[in-house]
C-alpha positions in Angstrom: 0.0 0.0 0.0 1.1 3.6 -0.6 2.3 5.5 2.4 0.0 8.0 4.2 2.3 10.8 3.0 1.8 9.7 -0.6 -1.9 9.5 -0.1 -2.0 13.1 1.2 -0.4 14.2 -2.1 -2.7 12.3 -4.4 -6.4 11.9 -5.2 -8.1 8.7 -6.3 -9.5 8.2 -9.8 -10.8 4.7 -10.2 -7.9 2.3 -9.5 -5.3 5.1 -9.9 -3.7 7.4 -7.4 -2.9 10.7 -9.1 -0.4 13.3 -7.8 -1.9 16.7 -7.0 -0.1 19.7 -8.5 1.1 21.5 -5.4 3.2 24.6 -4.5 5.8 25.6 -5.3 4.4 25.0 -8.8 7.1 27.0 -10.8 9.9 25.0 -9.3 8.1 21.7 -9.8 7.4 22.4 -13.5 10.9 23.8 -14.0 12.6 20.7 -12.5 10.3 18.4 -14.5 11.1 19.9 -17.9 14.9 20.3 -17.2 15.0 16.7 -15.9 13.3 15.2 -18.9 15.6 17.0 -21.3 18.7 16.0 -19.3 17.5 12.4 -19.3 16.7 12.2 -23.0 20.0 13.9 -24.0 21.9 11.5 -21.8 20.4 8.5 -23.5 21.1 10.0 -26.9 24.7 10.6 -26.0 25.1 7.0 -24.8 23.9 5.8 -28.2 26.2 8.2 -30.0 29.2 7.0 -28.1 28.7 3.5 -29.7 30.6 1.9 -26.8 27.6 0.2 -25.2 24.4 1.9 -24.2 22.3 2.5 -21.1 20.6 -0.8 -20.1 17.1 0.4 -20.9 18.4 1.7 -24.2 19.8 -1.8 -24.9 16.2 -3.0 -24.5 14.8 -0.2 -26.6 17.5 -0.8 -29.2 16.7 -4.5 -29.3 13.1 -3.7 -29.9 14.0 -1.2 -32.7 16.1 -4.0 -34.3 13.1 -6.3 -34.3 10.5 -3.8 -35.3 10.7 -1.0 -37.9 10.8 1.8 -35.4 13.4 4.1 -33.9 14.9 3.8 -30.4 12.9 6.9 -29.5 9.6 5.3 -30.6 10.5 2.1 -28.8 11.1 4.2 -25.6 7.7 5.7 -25.9 5.9 2.4 -26.5 7.7 0.7 -23.5 6.9 3.7 -21.2 3.2 3.6 -22.1 3.1 -0.1 -21.6 4.6 0.1 -18.2 1.8 2.4 -17.0 -0.6 -0.5 -16.9 1.5 -1.8 -13.8 0.8 1.3 -11.7 -2.6 0.2 -10.3 -1.0 -3.2 -9.5 2.0 -1.8 -7.6 -0.2 0.9 -6.0 2.1 3.6 -7.3 0.8 7.2 -7.9 1.2 8.7 -11.3 1.0 12.3 -12.4 1.8 14.9 -15.0 5.5 13.9 -14.8 4.7 10.3 -15.5 2.7 11.1 -18.6 5.2 13.6 -19.9 8.1 11.2 -19.3 6.4 8.5 -21.3 5.6 10.9 -24.1 8.7 13.1 -24.3 11.8 11.1 -23.5 11.7 9.2 -26.8 11.4 12.2 -29.0 14.2 13.9 -27.1 16.4 10.9 -27.7 15.7 10.9 -31.5 16.2 14.7 -31.6 19.6 14.3 -29.8 20.6 11.6 -32.3 19.6 13.9 -35.2 21.3 17.1 -33.8 24.6 15.6 -32.4 27.0 14.8 -35.2 28.4 11.2 -35.4 31.3 10.9 -32.9 34.3 9.4 -34.7 36.9 10.4 -32.2 37.5 7.9 -29.4 38.2 10.5 -26.7 34.9 12.3 -27.6 33.0 9.0 -27.5 34.5 8.2 -24.1 33.6 11.7 -22.8 30.0 11.3 -24.0 29.7 8.0 -22.3 31.3 9.3 -19.1 28.9 12.1 -18.7 25.8 10.2 -19.6 25.1 8.5 -16.2 25.7 11.8 -14.5 23.1 13.5 -16.7 20.7 10.6 -16.1 21.1 11.0 -12.4 20.6 14.8 -12.6 17.6 14.2 -14.9 16.0 11.6 -12.7 16.7 13.5 -9.5 15.1 16.6 -11.1 11.9 15.1 -12.4 11.3 12.6 -9.6 12.1 15.3 -7.0 9.6 17.6 -8.6 6.9 15.5 -7.1 4.7 15.5 -10.2 5.0 11.7 -10.6 8.0 9.5 -11.5 8.6 8.2 -15.0 7.0 4.9 -15.9 10.3 3.0 -15.2 11.1 5.1 -12.1 7.7 4.3 -10.6 8.9 0.7 -10.2 12.0 2.0 -8.5 10.1 4.3 -6.1 7.6 1.5 -5.4 10.5 -0.7 -4.3 12.0 2.2 -2.3 8.7 2.6 -0.4 9.0 -1.1 0.5 12.4 -0.6 2.1 14.9 -1.1 -0.8 17.6 1.6 -1.2 17.3 3.7 -4.4 20.6 2.5 -5.7 19.8 -1.1 -5.2 16.3 -0.8 -6.8 17.6 1.1 -9.7 20.5 -1.3 -10.4 18.2 -4.4 -10.2 15.8 -2.8 -12.7 18.6 -1.7 -15.1 20.1 -5.2 -15.1 16.8 -6.8 -15.9 16.3 -4.5 -18.8 19.8 -5.2 -19.9 19.3 -8.9 -20.0 16.1 -8.7 -22.0 17.7 -6.2 -24.4 20.7 -8.4 -25.0 18.4 -11.3 -25.8 16.7 -9.1 -28.4 20.0 -8.1 -30.0 20.5 -4.7 -28.4 23.9 -3.0 -28.3 25.9 -4.2 -25.3 29.5 -3.1 -24.7 31.9 -2.3 -21.9 30.2 1.1 -21.6 27.0 -0.7 -20.6 28.7 -2.0 -17.5 29.7 1.5 -16.6 26.2 2.8 -17.1 24.5 -0.1 -15.2 26.9 0.2 -12.3 27.0 4.0 -11.9 23.5 5.3 -12.7 22.0 4.2 -9.4 24.6 6.2 -7.4 24.0 9.4 -9.4 20.2 9.0 -9.1 20.5 8.7 -5.3 23.0 11.6 -5.1 20.8 14.1 -7.0 17.5 12.9 -5.7 18.5 13.6 -2.1 19.3 17.2 -3.1 16.5 18.0 -5.5 13.6 16.3 -3.8 11.1 19.1 -2.9 9.0 16.9 -0.6 10.3 14.6 2.1 10.8 10.9 1.1 7.6 8.8 1.3 8.9 6.9 4.3 9.8 10.1 6.1 
């Protein structure tokens, strides 16, 4: 069951718990938009580096290999599909959840279109090095805004409410996505290990500093 703090921040609509848009509204909206763009750009950079991508992007890339769609479109389809789990895991959703599912994919595709192909190895390494930091900043920003976590992050925050540390929950989810993506033929490389092992740390680091509301467990 969701915590009492989470209940106070939501209203019920059928089987769903939906986040209320609370003050300070400008900061919440600002963090949400900045976070989504940081996250999408980071995923695009991990693809451009061609050294092994973010674990979820391995999965999305595997789907794009099997279907005639881009990585961005695959990201949108997976995000929308995960929303059906929210009533089951009793996780609130909100404006941030919907915008995450709708916008991250197009931002990835836009990044891939705008950023030129990286042929220099130092540039590729630099792009991969900053990607998990940007993912952590993006996740901390839009989750901390309190407008609803992204479809994938809702699973992470649901596990957090049940006592699992953020870094452990995030790492477990990323490794699951990685395994499925590898089976589908997604792009796995040594950079994927760096991404899988480091993202959880950066998410926890930034979320502690950018969370507007207290954690659900106090």
